[in-house]
ROKOLRO-574602 format. One record per residue (C-alpha): residue in one letter; x, y, z. Coordinates in steps of 0.05 Angstrom, whole numbers, plus 5000, padded with zeros to 4 digits. Layout:
<nodes>
aXYZ ...
</nodes>
This chain:
<nodes>
m500050005000 e505950475014 a508450414943 f501550604916 l500551194962 v507551484955 s507251394879 t500451734875 g502452314919 i509152464887 v506452444816 a500152844832 l504353394863 g509853354812 e504953394754 m502054054777 g504354574727 d508054044686 k508054074610 t503053504606 q498153884650 l499054474603 l497953984545 a491453754578 l489154484582 l491054594509 l487453964485 a481254154526 a481154854497 k482254604426 f477454014424 r472454154480 r471053404487 p473253194557 v471452454555 p476052244498 i481552704525 v481252394595 l481051684566 g486951854521 i490952114581 l489351474619 v491551004562 a497851394547 t499851424620 l498450694633 v502850484574 n508350984588 h508750854662 a508250104654 l514250124609 a517950584657 g516050124715 v518849524679 v525449894669 g525650074743 d524149354763 w529649114716 i534549604747 a532649354817 r534148634796 a540548794758 l544049194813 g546148944881 p542549224942 d548149714961 t549049984891 l541550024882 r540750414947 w545750934923 v542850984853 i535751064880 g537651544934 l541551994887 s535951944835 f530852184887 l535452764906 a536252944832 m528652914823 a527953394883 a532453894847 w528953784781 m522153914812 l524454624826 v525554764752 p519055024720 d516554674658 q514754994592 i510254634543 d514154374483 d512454714418 a512154024385 a506853794434 e502154364413 g501054084344 g495353584340 m494053064288 p486553154275 r486252544230 l487452114292 g481352414326 v481152714396 f482652054432 g488351854385 t491452544386 t491152554462 v494351864468 l499952034420 a501252734448 f501252504521 f505551884508 l510752314472 a510452874523 e511752374580 m518052094547 g523752314592 d519052734634 k519752804709 t513952334723 q516751794677 i523551834711 a520051834779 t516351204758 v522950864741 a525851064809 l519550864847 a519250184812 a526450074831 r525150294903 y518849874915 a517949144899 d510649224879 l510849424805 a503349414797 a502349874857 v507450374831 v504550394761 a497450444789 g499650994836 t503451404785 t497651334736 l492651564789 g497252144806 m497252354733 m489752304730 i488852704794 a493053274764 n490553254693 v483053094696 p481553744733 a485754114681 v481453814627 l474853944664 l476254624694 g480954914643 d486055444657 v481855794710 a483955294763 a491155264739 k491956014748 k489655984821 v494455434844 p501255694868 m505755244827 r512055444863 l509155194929 v506654544898 h513354414865 g516854574930 i512754064968 a514053534915 a521553704917 a521553624992 i518252944988 f523352714937 a529052984980 v526452625042 l525751975003 g532852064976 v535952185044 l532051615076 t534251145021 l541451355026 m541151265102 n538150575089 v532050745131 g525950315117 r525449725070 l528149745000 f524249144978 
</nodes>
């Protein structure tokens, strides 16, 4: 349960103000069809985070426990620093492919926008940290949905009222604490 809750919380906080949340706003404004956009976000996130989780699980199996502890701990500290860097939406993500329809455009745009994104890297690290791959992928996917569904439904009105610097600061603090605890070998690794 810890893997699920930590994964959900970190990604939900980390996703606030992220380029994919901005992409959700953009798609909602462009297409004004929330159901296929939300379903597209769900499918893209499940596929992307499942692949990232498998990579994290493989890393956990390939490295010894001491090396893994250092890699994960340092990864979490790097994520803490990265969380403090504001995202800008990629110009390439703005262009839609209308021939794919709203759902297909959303799946493709979100899948590509998540490649190498903070939440994908976080999913790799979380899957390496926790032995429960399904809980990590379910948690990171739920975190993405918690952050992006309101963006689709409420548009940019809600996004303008949330202090992104505070949200990113909280997410960075959580990553930093996880990194320090991992480096100090506090808690279970697996």
